[in-house]
C-alpha positions in Angstrom: 0.0 0.0 0.0 1.4 3.3 -1.0 1.0 6.8 0.4 -1.8 9.1 -0.4 0.3 11.2 -2.7 1.7 8.1 -4.5 -1.9 7.0 -5.0 -2.8 10.4 -6.5 0.1 10.0 -9.0 -0.8 6.4 -9.9 -4.5 7.1 -10.3 -3.9 10.2 -12.4 -1.5 8.3 -14.7 -3.9 5.4 -15.2 -6.9 7.8 -15.9 -4.8 9.8 -18.4 -3.7 6.7 -20.2 -7.3 5.5 -20.4 -8.5 8.9 -21.6 -5.9 9.1 -24.4 -6.6 5.5 -25.5 -10.4 6.4 -25.8 -9.6 9.6 -27.7 -7.3 7.6 -30.1 -10.1 5.2 -30.8 -13.2 7.4 -30.8 -11.7 10.7 -31.8 -13.5 12.7 -29.0 -14.0 12.2 -25.3 -16.0 14.2 -22.8 -15.4 13.8 -19.1 -17.6 15.0 -16.2 -16.0 14.7 -12.8 -17.3 15.0 -9.2 -15.6 14.2 -6.0 -16.7 11.6 -3.5 -16.1 10.9 0.2 -13.1 8.6 -0.1 -10.7 11.4 -1.2 -11.6 13.9 1.5 -8.8 15.4 3.5 -10.9 15.9 6.6 -12.1 13.3 9.2 -15.7 13.8 8.4 -17.3 14.7 5.0 -18.1 18.3 4.7 -20.0 20.6 2.4 -17.9 23.8 2.3 -15.0 23.5 -0.2 -15.8 19.8 -0.6 -14.5 19.7 -4.2 -11.5 22.0 -3.6 -10.1 20.2 -0.6 -10.2 16.7 -1.9 -7.6 14.3 -3.4 -10.3 13.3 -5.9 -10.5 17.0 -6.9 -6.7 17.3 -7.1 -6.5 14.3 -9.5 -9.2 15.8 -11.7 -7.7 19.3 -11.8 -4.3 17.9 -12.6 -5.8 15.8 -15.3 -7.6 18.8 -16.8 -4.4 20.8 -16.8 -2.5 17.9 -18.5 -5.3 17.4 -21.1 -5.8 21.1 -21.8 -3.8 21.0 -25.0 -5.6 18.0 -26.4 -8.5 19.2 -28.6 -10.0 15.7 -28.6 -10.8 15.9 -24.9 -13.3 18.0 -23.0 -13.1 17.8 -19.2 -15.3 19.6 -16.7 -14.6 19.3 -12.9 -17.6 20.2 -10.8 -17.1 22.9 -8.2 -19.6 21.2 -5.8 -21.0 17.7 -5.2 -23.0 17.4 -8.4 -22.5 17.9 -12.1 -25.3 18.5 -14.7 -24.8 17.7 -18.4 -26.7 16.6 -21.4 -26.0 13.8 -23.9 -28.1 13.7 -27.1 -31.0 15.4 -25.3 -30.9 13.2 -22.2 -30.2 15.3 -19.1 -28.0 13.8 -16.4 -27.2 14.6 -12.8 -23.9 13.1 -11.7 -23.1 12.7 -8.0 -21.0 10.4 -5.9 -23.9 9.2 -3.7 -22.5 9.5 -0.2 -25.3 12.1 0.7 -27.8 9.2 0.7 -27.9 7.2 3.9 -30.1 4.6 5.5 -31.9 1.6 4.1 -32.9 -1.6 5.8 -35.3 -4.4 5.4 -36.2 -6.0 2.1 -36.1 -2.7 0.2 -32.5 -2.2 1.4 -30.7 0.6 -0.4 -33.7 1.4 -2.6 -35.4 3.5 0.1 -32.6 6.1 0.6 -31.8 6.1 -3.1 -35.4 6.8 -4.2 -35.7 9.5 -1.5 -32.4 11.0 -2.6 -33.5 11.1 -6.2 -36.7 12.8 -5.3 -35.0 15.4 -3.1 -32.3 16.2 -5.7 -34.9 16.3 -8.5 -37.1 18.8 -6.6 -34.1 21.0 -5.6 -32.7 21.1 -9.1 -36.0 21.7 -10.8 -36.5 24.7 -8.5 -33.1 26.0 -9.7 -33.9 25.5 -13.4 -31.7 22.4 -13.7 -34.1 19.6 -14.3 -32.7 16.2 -15.3 -33.9 12.8 -16.6 -31.5 10.4 -14.9 -29.1 10.4 -12.0 -25.8 8.6 -12.1 -23.8 7.7 -9.0 -21.5 5.2 -7.4 -20.7 4.8 -3.6 -23.0 1.9 -2.8 -20.6 -0.9 -4.0 -23.4 -2.5 -6.1 -24.9 -2.1 -9.5 -28.4 -0.8 -10.1 -30.1 0.3 -13.3 -33.6 1.9 -13.0 -35.6 4.2 -15.3 -34.1 7.4 -13.7 -31.2 6.1 -11.7 -27.9 4.4 -12.6 -25.7 3.1 -9.8 -22.3 1.9 -10.9 -20.7 -1.1 -9.3 -17.5 -1.1 -7.3 -14.3 -1.3 -9.3 -12.5 -2.8 -6.3 -14.9 -5.7 -6.3 -16.4 -7.4 -3.2 -14.5 -6.3 -0.1 -14.7 -5.9 3.6 -17.0 -2.8 3.4 -19.5 -4.6 1.1 -19.4 -7.7 3.4 -20.0 -5.6 6.5 -22.9 -3.8 4.9 -24.5 -7.2 4.1 -24.4 -6.5 0.3 -24.7 -9.5 -2.0 -21.4 -10.5 -3.5 -20.8 -8.8 -6.8 -17.7 -8.9 -9.1 -15.8 -5.7 -9.8 -17.7 -3.8 -12.5 -18.4 -0.4 -13.9 -21.6 1.0 -15.4 -21.9 1.4 -19.1 -24.9 2.2 -21.3 -25.9 3.6 -24.7 -27.6 6.9 -25.1 -29.2 7.4 -28.5 -30.4 10.7 -30.0 -33.8 9.3 -30.8 -34.6 7.2 -27.6 -32.3 8.3 -24.9 -30.9 5.5 -22.7 -31.5 2.3 -24.6 -29.0 -0.4 -23.5 -27.3 -1.1 -20.1 -24.2 -3.3 -20.2 -21.9 -3.4 -17.1 -18.2 -3.7 -17.8 -16.7 -6.6 -15.9 -13.3 -5.7 -14.6 -12.0 -9.1 -13.3 -10.5 -12.0 -15.2 -10.9 -15.0 -13.0 -8.5 -17.2 -15.0 -5.7 -14.6 -15.3 -6.0 -13.7 -11.6 -6.0 -17.3 -10.6 -9.2 -17.3 -8.4 -11.8 -18.6 -10.9 
């Protein structure tokens, strides 16, 4: 395990390499970035200067500076906890998800998520920033609903997921297609583990 600053350098280099690879293949890449609770520099999550005083935010700002001369890449780093953007007419709200807490019984995580979607939708509509679908991570499990996409955990099943009584789920990331005519049409998670190569399958 490396230090925090070593992790910042490693993550930034990996993300830069992936971004350039995508730009080489597709010709154009757009990145929206929000910070989460893992990269905070304070003991407890906070609201004031959340994005500015975060290792996540540092990685994103350094990436944006590194990619500034690459006309194929557009990168926006949110100044707060949410980012709003549109893809082919479908309006998104991107957030990490750590603002949503609670959940028990059979409904589990669905109760706080649906309440969070409702509250953010109402807040943003009042501010003239209505959206169609929210995208988040944080919950270490995949979920795809009509107006909510929760990405899986890229670290896979770990102690946190076990302690939270989450069902075992392989490391995965969310991926979907957004068409100009019909909006979100296809959801296809990206599986990030190779059981054979890693010797545990």
